[in-house]
N, C-alpha and C positions, 0 to 999 in steps of 0.2 A: 496570962495568959501570952504567948507568944505572936508574933506576927503573923505567920503561917497559918498557927490552929485559930487566927481569928477569921483569917480569910477563907479556911477552909470551912467553919462556921457558918461565915455569912453566904458562899458560897451554897452548901447543903439551903440554907434558910430560903435563898432564892430558889434554889430547884424545888424544894417543895412547896412553896406559895405558889410558884408557876405550874406545877401540877396539881394542886389542887382544882383548879377551875376548868383544869383540860377531863376532868373526871367527870365532872357533873356533867359537861357538853356530851362525854363520849356515850355517857349513861341517857340523853336524851333524844329521841323518835322524831322522825320529821313528821308533820302532820300525813295520815294519811288519805288518798283519795280515790275514790272509788273509779270503775272506768264506767260506769253507767254517767258519773258527775263529768269527766274526762268527754264522752260522746256526745252530751249535751251541749257543750261548748264549741263541738265541732262542724261546720257549715258544708253541706253538701249541696251541690249544683247540679241537673238534670234536665237534657233537653228532649220535648218528643211531642207527638200529637195525642191529645187527652183520648181515653177509649171510652172511659163513662166515668162518671162523673154526681156527686149525691152530695149534699150537706156536709157530712161527716167522712168523705172517702174518695178519692177520684184513683183512676189507675191511669199511666202515661207512658204509651208503647216511646221507649228510651231508642230499640234498636228491634229489627226487622225480628220476630222470635222472641223479644225481653220486654216486659212489662214491668213496670215499678208502682208498685201500690204504698198510696200514702193518706194518712189521715188527717184529715182538716178539723178545724177549733175553731170558736171566736178569735183569737187569734191570727191566722192566718189571713193574711195581706193578698187582694187579688188586684192586679189592676190590668185593664184593658179589658177587653171581650175574651169572656172564660166559657166555653161550652165544652160538648162533644165534638170530638173533629179538628179543633183548634190546636194551633202549634202554640206550643210554652214553655218558658224556662220557669225549672221550681228549684225553691230555694228550701231545703228541708234537712232537719236535726233528727236522730236517732235515741228515741226517750222510752228508755225501759223495753228495749228490742225491736220498738215502732218505728218508722219514718213518718216524721209530723212535719207538713208542709209548714213555712214560716212564711213563703212568700211565694204566689203563683202570677206572672208575669206572660202576657200575649206575645208573642216572640213573630217577627217577619219570616214566612216561608223560603226558603231557597228562592224558587222560581220566581213570586213577588217579586224578590230585589233584583232578579235578570229582567222580569218585563218595566220596572223601575228606571235601571239603564237604558236600555234598550230606547224608552220613552225620553229620554235626556239628552240623545245623542243623534 
């Protein structure tokens, strides 16, 4: 075998050896994630006033004419004085097409902030 044929044989062997692992990697598919799993990871935040509230659901008025209905469960964290007419900040996730509150926290009313500022001056 001449030097050129040895070199050609070595190059061909390296090329084949390098190509074999690539074919198996190319055939592997990345793990599929469902859109439901992704949406459960995304946490949304809304602020507004509570219109109605029960043990299992609540409606928050986020804008004039725009209400957000949320499901409540045993894992929903409630912080502060929470009830109808109260201003709140709600953190929630979309679980199987339903908005589920993860936490509800009492918020300060905008006019309460202005009153507090005027008292401090």
